[in-house]
SEMIVEX-584593 format. One line per field, with one value per atom (N, C-alpha, C): residue number from 1; residue in three letters; x, y, z. Coordinates in Angstrom, 1 decimal. Atoms other than C-alpha are relative to their C-alpha. Example, Ala and Ser with C-alpha at 12.3 -4.5 7.8 and 13.67 -1.06 7.14 Angstrom:
BEGIN
resi <- c(1  1  1  2  2  2) $
resn <- c(ALA  ALA  ALA  SER  SER  SER) $
xx <- c(0.9  12.3  0.9  -0.9  13.7  -0.8) $
yy <- c(-1.2  -4.5  1.2  -1.1  -1.1  1.1) $
zz <- c(0.0  7.8  0.0  0.0  7.1  0.8) $
//
This chain:
BEGIN
resi <- c(1  1  1  2  2  2  3  3  3  4  4  4  5  5  5  6  6  6  7  7  7  8  8  8  9  9  9  10  10  10  11  11  11  12  12  12  13  13  13  14  14  14  15  15  15  16  16  16  17  17  17  18  18  18  19  19  19  20  20  20  21  21  21  22  22  22  23  23  23  24  24  24  25  25  25  26  26  26  27  27  27  28  28  28  29  29  29  30  30  30  31  31  31  32  32  32  33  33  33  34  34  34  35  35  35  36  36  36  37  37  37  38  38  38  39  39  39  40  40  40  41  41  41  42  42  42  43  43  43  44  44  44  45  45  45  46  46  46  47  47  47  48  48  48  49  49  49  50  50  50  51  51  51  52  52  52  53  53  53  54  54  54  55  55  55  56  56  56  57  57  57  58  58  58  59  59  59  60  60  60  61  61  61  62  62  62  63  63  63  64  64  64  65  65  65  66  66  66  67  67  67  68  68  68  69  69  69  70  70  70  71  71  71  72  72  72  73  73  73  74  74  74  75  75  75  76  76  76  77  77  77  78  78  78  79  79  79  80  80  80  81  81  81  82  82  82  83  83  83  84  84  84  85  85  85  86  86  86  87  87  87  88  88  88  89  89  89  90  90  90  91  91  91  92  92  92  93  93  93  94  94  94  95  95  95  96  96  96  97  97  97  98  98  98  99  99  99  100  100  100  101  101  101  102  102  102  103  103  103  104  104  104  105  105  105  106  106  106  107  107  107  108  108  108  109  109  109  110  110  110  111  111  111  112  112  112  113  113  113  114  114  114  115  115  115  116  116  116  117  117  117  118  118  118  119  119  119) $
resn <- c(MET  MET  MET  THR  THR  THR  LEU  LEU  LEU  PRO  PRO  PRO  ASP  ASP  ASP  ARG  ARG  ARG  ILE  ILE  ILE  LYS  LYS  LYS  LYS  LYS  LYS  ILE  ILE  ILE  ARG  ARG  ARG  LYS  LYS  LYS  ASP  ASP  ASP  ASN  ASN  ASN  ASN  ASN  ASN  LEU  LEU  LEU  ASN  ASN  ASN  GLN  GLN  GLN  LEU  LEU  LEU  GLU  GLU  GLU  PHE  PHE  PHE  GLY  GLY  GLY  LYS  LYS  LYS  ARG  ARG  ARG  ILE  ILE  ILE  GLY  GLY  GLY  LEU  LEU  LEU  SER  SER  SER  GLU  GLU  GLU  SER  SER  SER  ALA  ALA  ALA  ILE  ILE  ILE  CYS  CYS  CYS  ASN  ASN  ASN  TYR  TYR  TYR  GLU  GLU  GLU  SER  SER  SER  GLY  GLY  GLY  ARG  ARG  ARG  ARG  ARG  ARG  ASP  ASP  ASP  VAL  VAL  VAL  SER  SER  SER  LYS  LYS  LYS  GLN  GLN  GLN  SER  SER  SER  LEU  LEU  LEU  LEU  LEU  LEU  SER  SER  SER  ILE  ILE  ILE  CYS  CYS  CYS  ARG  ARG  ARG  GLU  GLU  GLU  PHE  PHE  PHE  LYS  LYS  LYS  VAL  VAL  VAL  ASN  ASN  ASN  ALA  ALA  ALA  ASP  ASP  ASP  TRP  TRP  TRP  LEU  LEU  LEU  ILE  ILE  ILE  GLU  GLU  GLU  GLU  GLU  GLU  LYS  LYS  LYS  GLY  GLY  GLY  ASN  ASN  ASN  PRO  PRO  PRO  TYR  TYR  TYR  LEU  LEU  LEU  SER  SER  SER  ASP  ASP  ASP  GLU  GLU  GLU  ILE  ILE  ILE  ASP  ASP  ASP  SER  SER  SER  LEU  LEU  LEU  LEU  LEU  LEU  LEU  LEU  LEU  THR  THR  THR  VAL  VAL  VAL  LYS  LYS  LYS  ASP  ASP  ASP  THR  THR  THR  TYR  TYR  TYR  ASN  ASN  ASN  LEU  LEU  LEU  ASP  ASP  ASP  SER  SER  SER  LEU  LEU  LEU  ASP  ASP  ASP  LEU  LEU  LEU  ALA  ALA  ALA  ILE  ILE  ILE  VAL  VAL  VAL  LYS  LYS  LYS  SER  SER  SER  TYR  TYR  TYR  LEU  LEU  LEU  GLU  GLU  GLU  LEU  LEU  LEU  THR  THR  THR  GLY  GLY  GLY  ALA  ALA  ALA  GLU  GLU  GLU  ARG  ARG  ARG  SER  SER  SER  ALA  ALA  ALA  VAL  VAL  VAL  LYS  LYS  LYS  ASN  ASN  ASN  PHE  PHE  PHE  ILE  ILE  ILE  LYS  LYS  LYS  LYS  LYS  LYS  ILE  ILE  ILE  LYS  LYS  LYS  GLY  GLY  GLY  THR  THR  THR) $
xx <- c(1.2  5.5  -1.2  1.5  1.9  -0.6  1.2  -1.1  -0.2  0.3  -2.0  1.2  -1.3  1.5  0.0  0.2  1.2  -1.0  0.9  -1.9  0.4  -0.6  -0.5  1.0  -1.0  2.5  -0.1  0.7  0.4  -0.5  0.7  -1.7  0.9  -0.8  1.7  0.5  -0.8  3.5  -1.0  1.0  0.5  -0.4  0.3  0.5  -1.3  1.6  -2.9  -0.5  0.7  -4.9  -0.8  0.9  -7.1  -1.2  1.2  -10.2  0.1  -0.1  -8.7  0.1  -0.4  -7.5  -1.4  1.0  -10.7  -1.1  0.8  -12.5  0.3  -0.8  -10.4  -0.5  0.7  -11.6  -1.6  1.4  -15.1  -0.1  0.2  -14.4  0.0  0.4  -15.2  1.7  -1.3  -12.0  0.1  -0.2  -12.9  0.3  -0.5  -12.7  1.5  -1.3  -9.4  0.9  -0.3  -8.5  0.1  0.2  -9.6  1.2  -0.9  -7.7  1.6  -1.6  -4.3  0.2  0.2  -4.9  0.2  -0.1  -5.5  -1.3  1.1  -8.7  -1.1  1.1  -10.9  1.0  -0.7  -9.9  -0.5  0.3  -9.6  -0.5  0.9  -12.2  0.6  -0.6  -11.1  -0.4  0.2  -12.8  0.5  -0.9  -11.1  1.4  -1.2  -7.8  0.2  0.0  -8.8  0.0  -0.1  -9.7  1.1  -1.1  -6.6  1.0  -1.0  -4.6  -0.5  0.5  -6.6  0.2  -0.2  -6.8  1.3  -1.4  -3.0  0.8  -0.8  -1.8  1.3  -0.8  -0.4  0.1  0.0  1.0  -0.7  0.9  -1.6  0.6  -1.1  0.9  0.7  -0.9  3.0  -1.1  1.2  -0.4  -0.2  0.8  -1.6  1.3  -0.8  1.4  1.7  -1.3  4.5  1.0  -0.9  5.9  0.0  -0.6  7.6  -0.1  0.0  7.3  -1.2  1.0  4.9  -0.9  0.9  3.6  0.5  0.2  2.8  0.7  -0.9  5.5  -0.4  0.4  3.3  -1.4  1.4  0.2  -0.4  0.4  0.4  -0.2  0.4  0.6  -1.2  1.2  -2.3  -1.0  1.1  -4.5  0.1  -0.3  -2.9  -0.8  0.5  -4.3  -1.6  1.3  -7.7  -0.4  0.2  -7.6  0.5  -0.1  -6.1  -1.2  1.2  -9.3  -1.0  1.2  -11.5  -0.1  -0.4  -10.2  0.5  -0.2  -9.1  1.5  -1.5  -5.4  0.9  -1.2  -2.6  1.3  -1.5  1.0  0.3  -0.5  2.0  -0.6  0.5  -0.6  0.0  -0.3  -0.2  1.2  -1.4  3.5  -0.3  0.0  2.6  -0.5  0.5  0.2  0.9  -0.9  2.6  1.0  -1.2  5.6  -0.5  0.7  3.2  -0.2  0.1  2.3  1.2  -1.1  5.8  0.8  -0.5  6.7  -0.1  0.2  7.2  -0.9  1.0  4.8  0.5  -0.2  6.9  0.4  -0.2  7.7  -1.5  1.3  3.8  -0.4  0.0  3.5  0.6  -0.7  5.9  -0.7  0.8  3.9  -1.2  1.2  0.8  -0.2  -0.5  2.3  -0.1  -0.3  3.5  -1.2  1.2  0.2  -0.8  0.9  -1.7  0.6  -0.6  1.1  -0.7  0.2  0.2  -1.5  1.3  -3.4  -0.6  0.4  -3.3  -0.9  1.2  -5.4  1.1) $
yy <- c(-0.7  21.3  -0.4  0.3  21.6  -0.4  0.4  20.2  1.3  -1.4  23.8  0.2  -0.4  24.3  -0.8  0.9  21.0  0.3  -0.3  22.1  1.0  -1.1  25.2  -0.2  0.3  23.8  -0.6  0.6  21.6  1.1  -0.9  24.7  0.9  -0.8  26.7  -0.9  1.1  23.6  0.1  -0.3  24.0  1.1  -1.5  27.6  0.3  -0.1  27.9  1.1  -0.7  30.7  -0.9  0.6  29.7  -0.5  0.0  30.1  -1.3  0.9  28.0  -1.7  1.2  25.3  -0.5  0.7  24.8  -0.2  0.8  24.4  -1.2  1.1  21.8  -1.0  1.3  19.7  0.3  -0.2  21.2  0.5  -1.0  23.7  1.4  -1.5  27.3  0.8  -0.7  29.9  0.2  0.0  30.4  -1.4  1.3  26.7  -0.1  0.0  26.7  0.9  -1.2  29.8  -0.3  0.6  28.3  -1.2  0.8  25.4  0.1  -0.5  26.9  0.9  -0.7  29.1  -0.8  0.7  26.3  0.6  -0.8  28.1  -1.0  0.7  25.1  -1.7  1.3  21.1  -0.3  0.4  19.6  -1.4  0.9  17.2  -1.4  1.3  13.4  -0.1  -0.2  13.9  0.9  -1.2  17.0  -0.5  0.7  15.2  -1.0  1.2  12.5  0.7  -1.0  15.1  0.4  -0.5  16.8  -1.0  1.5  13.3  -0.1  0.9  12.1  1.6  -1.1  15.7  0.3  -0.7  16.6  -1.2  1.5  12.9  0.2  -0.4  13.6  -1.1  1.1  10.8  0.2  -0.4  10.7  -0.1  -0.3  9.8  1.0  -1.1  12.7  1.1  -1.1  15.2  -0.2  0.1  13.6  0.2  0.0  12.7  0.4  -0.7  14.3  -1.2  1.4  10.5  0.0  0.3  9.8  1.3  -1.3  12.0  0.6  -0.9  14.8  -0.6  0.3  13.5  -1.6  1.6  9.9  -0.2  0.0  8.8  -0.6  0.9  6.7  -0.1  0.3  5.6  -1.0  0.8  2.7  0.4  -0.6  4.8  0.4  -0.7  6.6  -1.1  1.1  3.4  -0.5  0.5  2.2  1.0  -0.6  5.1  0.0  0.5  4.4  -1.3  1.3  1.0  0.2  -0.1  2.1  0.7  -0.8  4.4  -1.1  0.9  1.8  -1.2  1.2  -1.1  0.6  -0.5  1.0  -0.4  0.8  -0.4  1.3  -0.7  1.0  0.1  -0.1  1.7  -1.1  1.2  -1.7  -0.8  0.6  -3.1  0.6  -0.5  -0.7  -0.4  0.3  -1.6  -1.7  1.8  -5.7  0.3  0.0  -4.8  0.3  -0.9  -2.6  -0.9  1.2  -5.0  -1.1  1.1  -7.9  0.4  -0.7  -6.1  0.3  -0.3  -5.3  -1.2  0.9  -9.0  -0.6  0.7  -11.1  -0.9  1.2  -13.8  -1.3  0.9  -16.4  0.0  -0.2  -14.8  0.1  0.0  -14.2  -1.5  1.6  -18.2  0.1  0.4  -18.7  0.7  -0.5  -16.3  -0.7  0.7  -18.0  -1.5  1.4  -21.5  0.0  -0.1  -20.4  0.2  -0.3  -19.0  -1.3  1.4  -22.3  -0.9  0.6  -23.9  0.3  -0.6  -22.0  -0.4  0.0  -22.1  -1.7  1.6  -26.1  -0.6  0.2  -26.0  -0.4) $
zz <- c(0.8  4.1  0.8  -0.5  5.3  -1.0  1.3  3.2  -0.8  0.8  2.4  -0.9  1.0  1.1  -1.1  1.1  -0.8  -1.3  0.9  -2.7  -0.7  0.7  -3.3  -1.1  0.7  -4.9  -1.2  1.1  -7.1  -0.8  0.7  -8.1  -1.0  0.7  -9.0  -0.9  1.1  -10.8  -1.4  1.6  -13.2  -0.4  0.5  -13.6  0.0  -0.2  -12.5  1.0  -1.2  -10.4  0.7  -0.9  -7.5  -1.1  1.0  -9.9  -1.0  1.3  -12.8  0.7  -0.6  -10.3  0.6  -0.8  -8.4  -1.4  1.2  -11.9  -0.3  0.7  -13.0  1.1  -0.7  -9.6  0.6  -0.4  -9.2  1.2  -1.1  -6.5  -0.2  0.1  -6.1  0.2  -0.3  -5.9  1.4  -1.6  -2.3  0.8  -0.4  -1.4  -0.2  -0.1  -2.8  0.8  -1.0  -0.9  1.5  -1.2  2.2  0.3  -0.2  1.7  -0.1  -0.1  1.0  0.9  -1.1  3.6  1.5  -1.5  6.4  0.7  -0.7  7.2  0.0  0.2  6.0  -0.3  0.1  6.2  -1.4  1.4  3.0  0.0  0.1  2.3  -0.7  0.7  1.1  -1.3  1.7  -2.3  -0.4  0.6  -2.8  0.0  0.6  -2.4  -1.0  1.4  -4.5  -1.4  1.5  -7.3  -0.3  0.1  -6.9  -0.5  0.3  -7.3  -1.4  1.1  -10.2  -0.9  1.2  -12.2  0.0  0.2  -11.7  0.2  -0.3  -11.3  1.1  -1.5  -7.9  0.7  -0.9  -5.8  1.3  -1.4  -2.8  1.4  -0.9  -0.4  0.2  -0.2  -1.0  0.4  -0.2  -1.1  1.5  -1.3  2.4  1.2  -1.1  4.2  -0.6  0.5  2.1  0.1  0.2  1.4  -1.4  1.5  -2.1  -0.8  0.9  -5.1  0.0  0.5  -5.8  -0.9  1.2  -9.2  -0.2  0.5  -10.4  -1.5  1.2  -12.8  -1.2  1.0  -15.3  0.0  0.1  -16.6  1.2  -1.0  -14.3  1.4  -1.5  -11.1  0.0  0.1  -12.2  0.1  -0.2  -12.4  1.2  -1.3  -9.4  1.2  -0.7  -7.8  0.6  -0.1  -8.6  0.5  -0.6  -7.5  1.6  -1.6  -4.1  0.5  -0.7  -3.5  -0.2  0.3  -4.8  1.2  -0.8  -2.6  1.2  -1.7  0.4  0.4  -0.2  0.0  0.6  -0.3  1.8  -0.6  0.7  1.0  -0.9  0.3  1.2  -0.9  0.6  -0.5  -1.4  1.6  -3.7  -0.3  0.4  -3.4  -0.6  0.6  -3.9  -1.0  1.0  -6.6  -1.0  0.9  -8.5  -0.3  0.3  -8.1  -0.8  0.5  -9.2  -1.4  1.0  -12.3  -1.1  0.7  -13.3  -0.2  0.2  -13.2  -1.4  1.3  -16.4  0.2  0.6  -17.5  1.0  -0.8  -15.9  1.5  -1.4  -12.7  0.6  -0.6  -12.1  0.0  -0.4  -12.6  1.0  -1.0  -10.2  1.5  -1.1  -7.8  0.3  -0.3  -8.5  0.6  -0.3  -8.0  1.6  -1.5  -4.4  0.7  -0.5  -3.6  0.1  0.2  -4.7  1.0  -1.2  -2.4  1.4  -1.3  0.6  0.3  -0.2  0.1  0.0  0.0  -0.5  -0.9  1.2  -3.9  -1.0) $
//
């Protein structure tokens, strides 16, 4: 599936026409038409807007990796962190895994890092 096809899928999954979809992310109907037809390259900002507005997994939208939609609120927050700090997929997996640890597990990780750093 191409990027234009994935954008169209997100729009159709949300039962929106091109005008409604564009309004939700601050773009015109013609911009969405051009994106979906492949006549125009999709800007990074537009991709990020689609991901935020429709809770779409950026890795899926851009590279067709993983699931199309984010599974929960943590994934949505992590998308913002990923964009803000320019994290790659491994960075994101590390952060997400750390957040899912118990308090005791986090302490063990912190102690390990302290030993590595020599502090």
